[in-house]
C-alpha positions, 0 to 999 in steps of 0.5 A, a space after each residue: 564782410 564789411 571791409 570790402 576785401 576780396 574774401 572774409 578770411 585771408 590766411 597768413 600764407 596769403 597776405 591781403 597786401 599781396 593779392 591782386 585785388 589790393 594792387 593799383 589799377 595798372 597792375 590789375 589792368 595788366 592782369 586782365 590782358 593776361 587773362 584775355 590772352 589765356 581765355 582766347 587760347 582756351 575758347 577761341 577768338 570771338 568776332 563781334 557780329 550781332 547775333 540778333 536784332 536790337 529789340 530781340 536782344 533787349 527783350 531776350 536779355 530781360 527774359 534771360 535773368 536767372 534763366 538758361 539760354 534754351 529757356 530764354 529763347 523758348 520763352 521769346 519765341 512763344 512770346 512772339 506768337 502773341 503778335 507784334 510788339 503792339 499786340 504784346 502790349 495790348 495782351 492781358 498780362 496773364 497771357 504774356 506771363 503764360 507765354 514766357 513761362 519757360 523763363 523764371 519769374 514770368 509773373 514779374 517779367 511780363 509787366 516789365 516787358 509790357 512797360 518797356 515796350 510801351 515806353 519805347 513806343 511812347 518815346 520813339 513812336 515805334 521800335 527802331 533802336 538804331 538811333 542808339 548807334 549815334 548817341 554818345 555812349 553815356 546818353 545811350 546807356 541813360 536812355 536804355 536804363 531809363 526804360 522800366 526793367 532795364 538795368 545797366 547789364 541789359 543796356 550794355 549788352 544791347 549797346 555792345 552786341 548790336 552797335 559795337 559801343 565800347 561798354 562792358 556787360 557784367 553778368 553773374 559769370 563775369 562778376 564771379 570770375 573777375 572777383 575771384 581772380 582779384 581784378 576787382 575787390 568784392 562789390 555788386 554787379 552794377 559797381 563792377 560795370 564801372 570798375 572793370 570798364 575803367 581797367 579796359 581799353 575802349 575797344 568794342 571787339 576786345 570787350 566783346 570777346 573778353 565778355 563772352 570768354 569770361 562767361 564761358 569760363 564761368 559756365 564751364 570751370 568757375 562755377 558758383 559752387 565747387 569751381 573746378 580749380 585744378 582745370 582752371 587756366 587762371 589759377 596761377 594768378 587767382 586770388 581765390 586759389 592763392 587763399 584756398 587752393 583747390 577748395 575755393 568756397 561758394 561765391 556767396 560765402 
């Protein structure tokens, strides 16, 4: 698909001009408000309370890529058996890769983790990230994304989850659900961070709850392959459902 449209083919019964993705930003912002309310009713309120320390969040998010939460946490706990952050930097990269073997692609994540830790130590003289709470949001994002192996998703998670900064992390579930519904047209995850944040209020608790509930909906209902459309609370205003009914194809198609 080369035209940036939501789906490669739109049947005559669902004209492209009628889809959410074709509507102006205020209409799509209202769509997000509607989604937020339904998702809260379905999955509950999610108060913004840090679940773990900033360095734990940062390193675990690197480990989490293409990895289940259980395996991510197991990898983190075994990584910590190597010692403190200085000792993990000094350890042979093979030992780090072995420690995080429950995470997918440990051979590539191990040197990235060591490089990230080294960069933090060189820049800050230690591993205290609390200074990020006082930086302007753009500067905090830039500082984190300048670290080796830290992208905008990881940086946004740390800033929102730990410091209640008004950013919106877009993981694979958030990206898939919002694209299918038509809040945004089809685009990459990095571009989706900017596009979605531009439609949302700068309210960290709201951003956190929406992120967590979209993630839950993607895990439970809006799967990559064979989404459970009949059970979806969003189907009445979903572009993908308007086009395909209950036979929405895999997200990559």
